[in-house]
C-alpha angles and dihedrals in degrees: 000000000000116000091220130049125217120227090259092050090049090051091049091049093051094036093232134119121278090243090058090051089056089049092052089052093046091052092048093240097126127047110257145150134207119226120179090339094310126118115232129178121210104234095213093049093047090052090048089049089053093047090051088057093053118126129195128035118346115238115218117240114249113264119269113244112251092247130132110204134176131057124014118236122177095214093050091045090054091048091053090056097042095046094053088223093157094225118144117217134223108183114188104132137290096280093052088049091057091053092051092046092051091047089048091234086125131037094211140018130201111225140184104167114158113222135182093262103025139310138316101334099098093041091051092050091048089053102043105010111212094333114145097276122135123209113210125184117234104175149325110250135199115235129182144110117333111202127205117242112286096011114143137174097053115111099154147347091288089065093060096087108127092001124128103253129188110229134201129223122272092253091061116101089213091060091052091051093045092052090048091053091049091052091052087059095047091254135123134184087268088069092056131061099239117201109244092229112090113221104220096185136029089252092052090055092050092049092051089056094043089054092050094242089124134023101215142005139180103252151129123301090219091070096053099083099040090053098038093244133146118243134206110186115219106157145025116214138186115239113203140175116226107202133181103247094230089059095049093086098039114112097253094055096038089054092049095045093047091052092050088061093051128107089240092061092047090050093049091050091052091047093051095044127206095081134106113195097180093111096041110144096018111145109223097175135012114185112227107205125081 
C-alpha cells in the first residue's frame, strides 16, 4: 500500500470530486505535501485526520496479541522465560518482525537493522510511519564469524571463499549485513559453499556449526562459548525492541521490562559475554500519532 495518495486516490477515499480534493488542500484542511509541483497526501496522516473528525462513541481497538516477533536473541529469550512475562515468540528475523508489527499481529518486534546513520529507526518509520510505536534499546551486541570446533585458516570474511558457510533467511537483518559485507569484498554466495539448511535463529546457526555441518557462520559472539565455537568479532550492533505504545503498560510487557532492569539480567549478560547494557532503556523513537 502506497505511503502517499494522489489527488484522485484521496477523492476516491473521501468519496468526493477531484476538484473538491484540490480545494481541501488549497484551504489547508487536509494534510498534504507538494513534490515537484505535484500534490501528494500522506496516507497515515489523512487517516489520522479522519479519525480526529470522528463523532459519536469511540470503538476500542482490538487487543494486540501477546507475541514478540522479529530477531532471535539468546539473552532476551532467557529473560522472557525467567520473567514469566507470558509473551509468546515468533522469531523469523527483523524484517519479518516489522511486517508483523505493522499488521498488528505482534505487539513488539526485536530489531537490529544496520542503517546509514544508526540502527532500526529509519526502517521502523518506513514500516509504520509515525504510528504510536516506541523503540527501546536493549543492548549492544558483538557480531562476527562463529567458527566450528577445530576450524583454522579463517581470519575474516574474505577467507570464506569455498568454505561451507551456515546462512540465515532473507528476513534476517544479519543476512542482509553479511551479503553486504561479501559484496564489499567482491564476493557473493556463489563463491562460498553454503550449507543447504537455513538457520532461522541465532541458536540454529550455532548448532549447525557445533554439529560440524558448516565451518563458519555470521552470528553472535554470545553463542561462541556455550557451543564451543571460535569467534572473530567484526561488528557491534544495537539490539532494540519496537513496541506498540498501548502494549507498553500491559502486564506482559511491564513484567519483561522490569526484569530487564534487574541485577539478574545484568549478571546473565555478563556471564554470556558479547553484550553491553550501558544503553539499556534508551528510547530511540517514540511515534507521535494515535
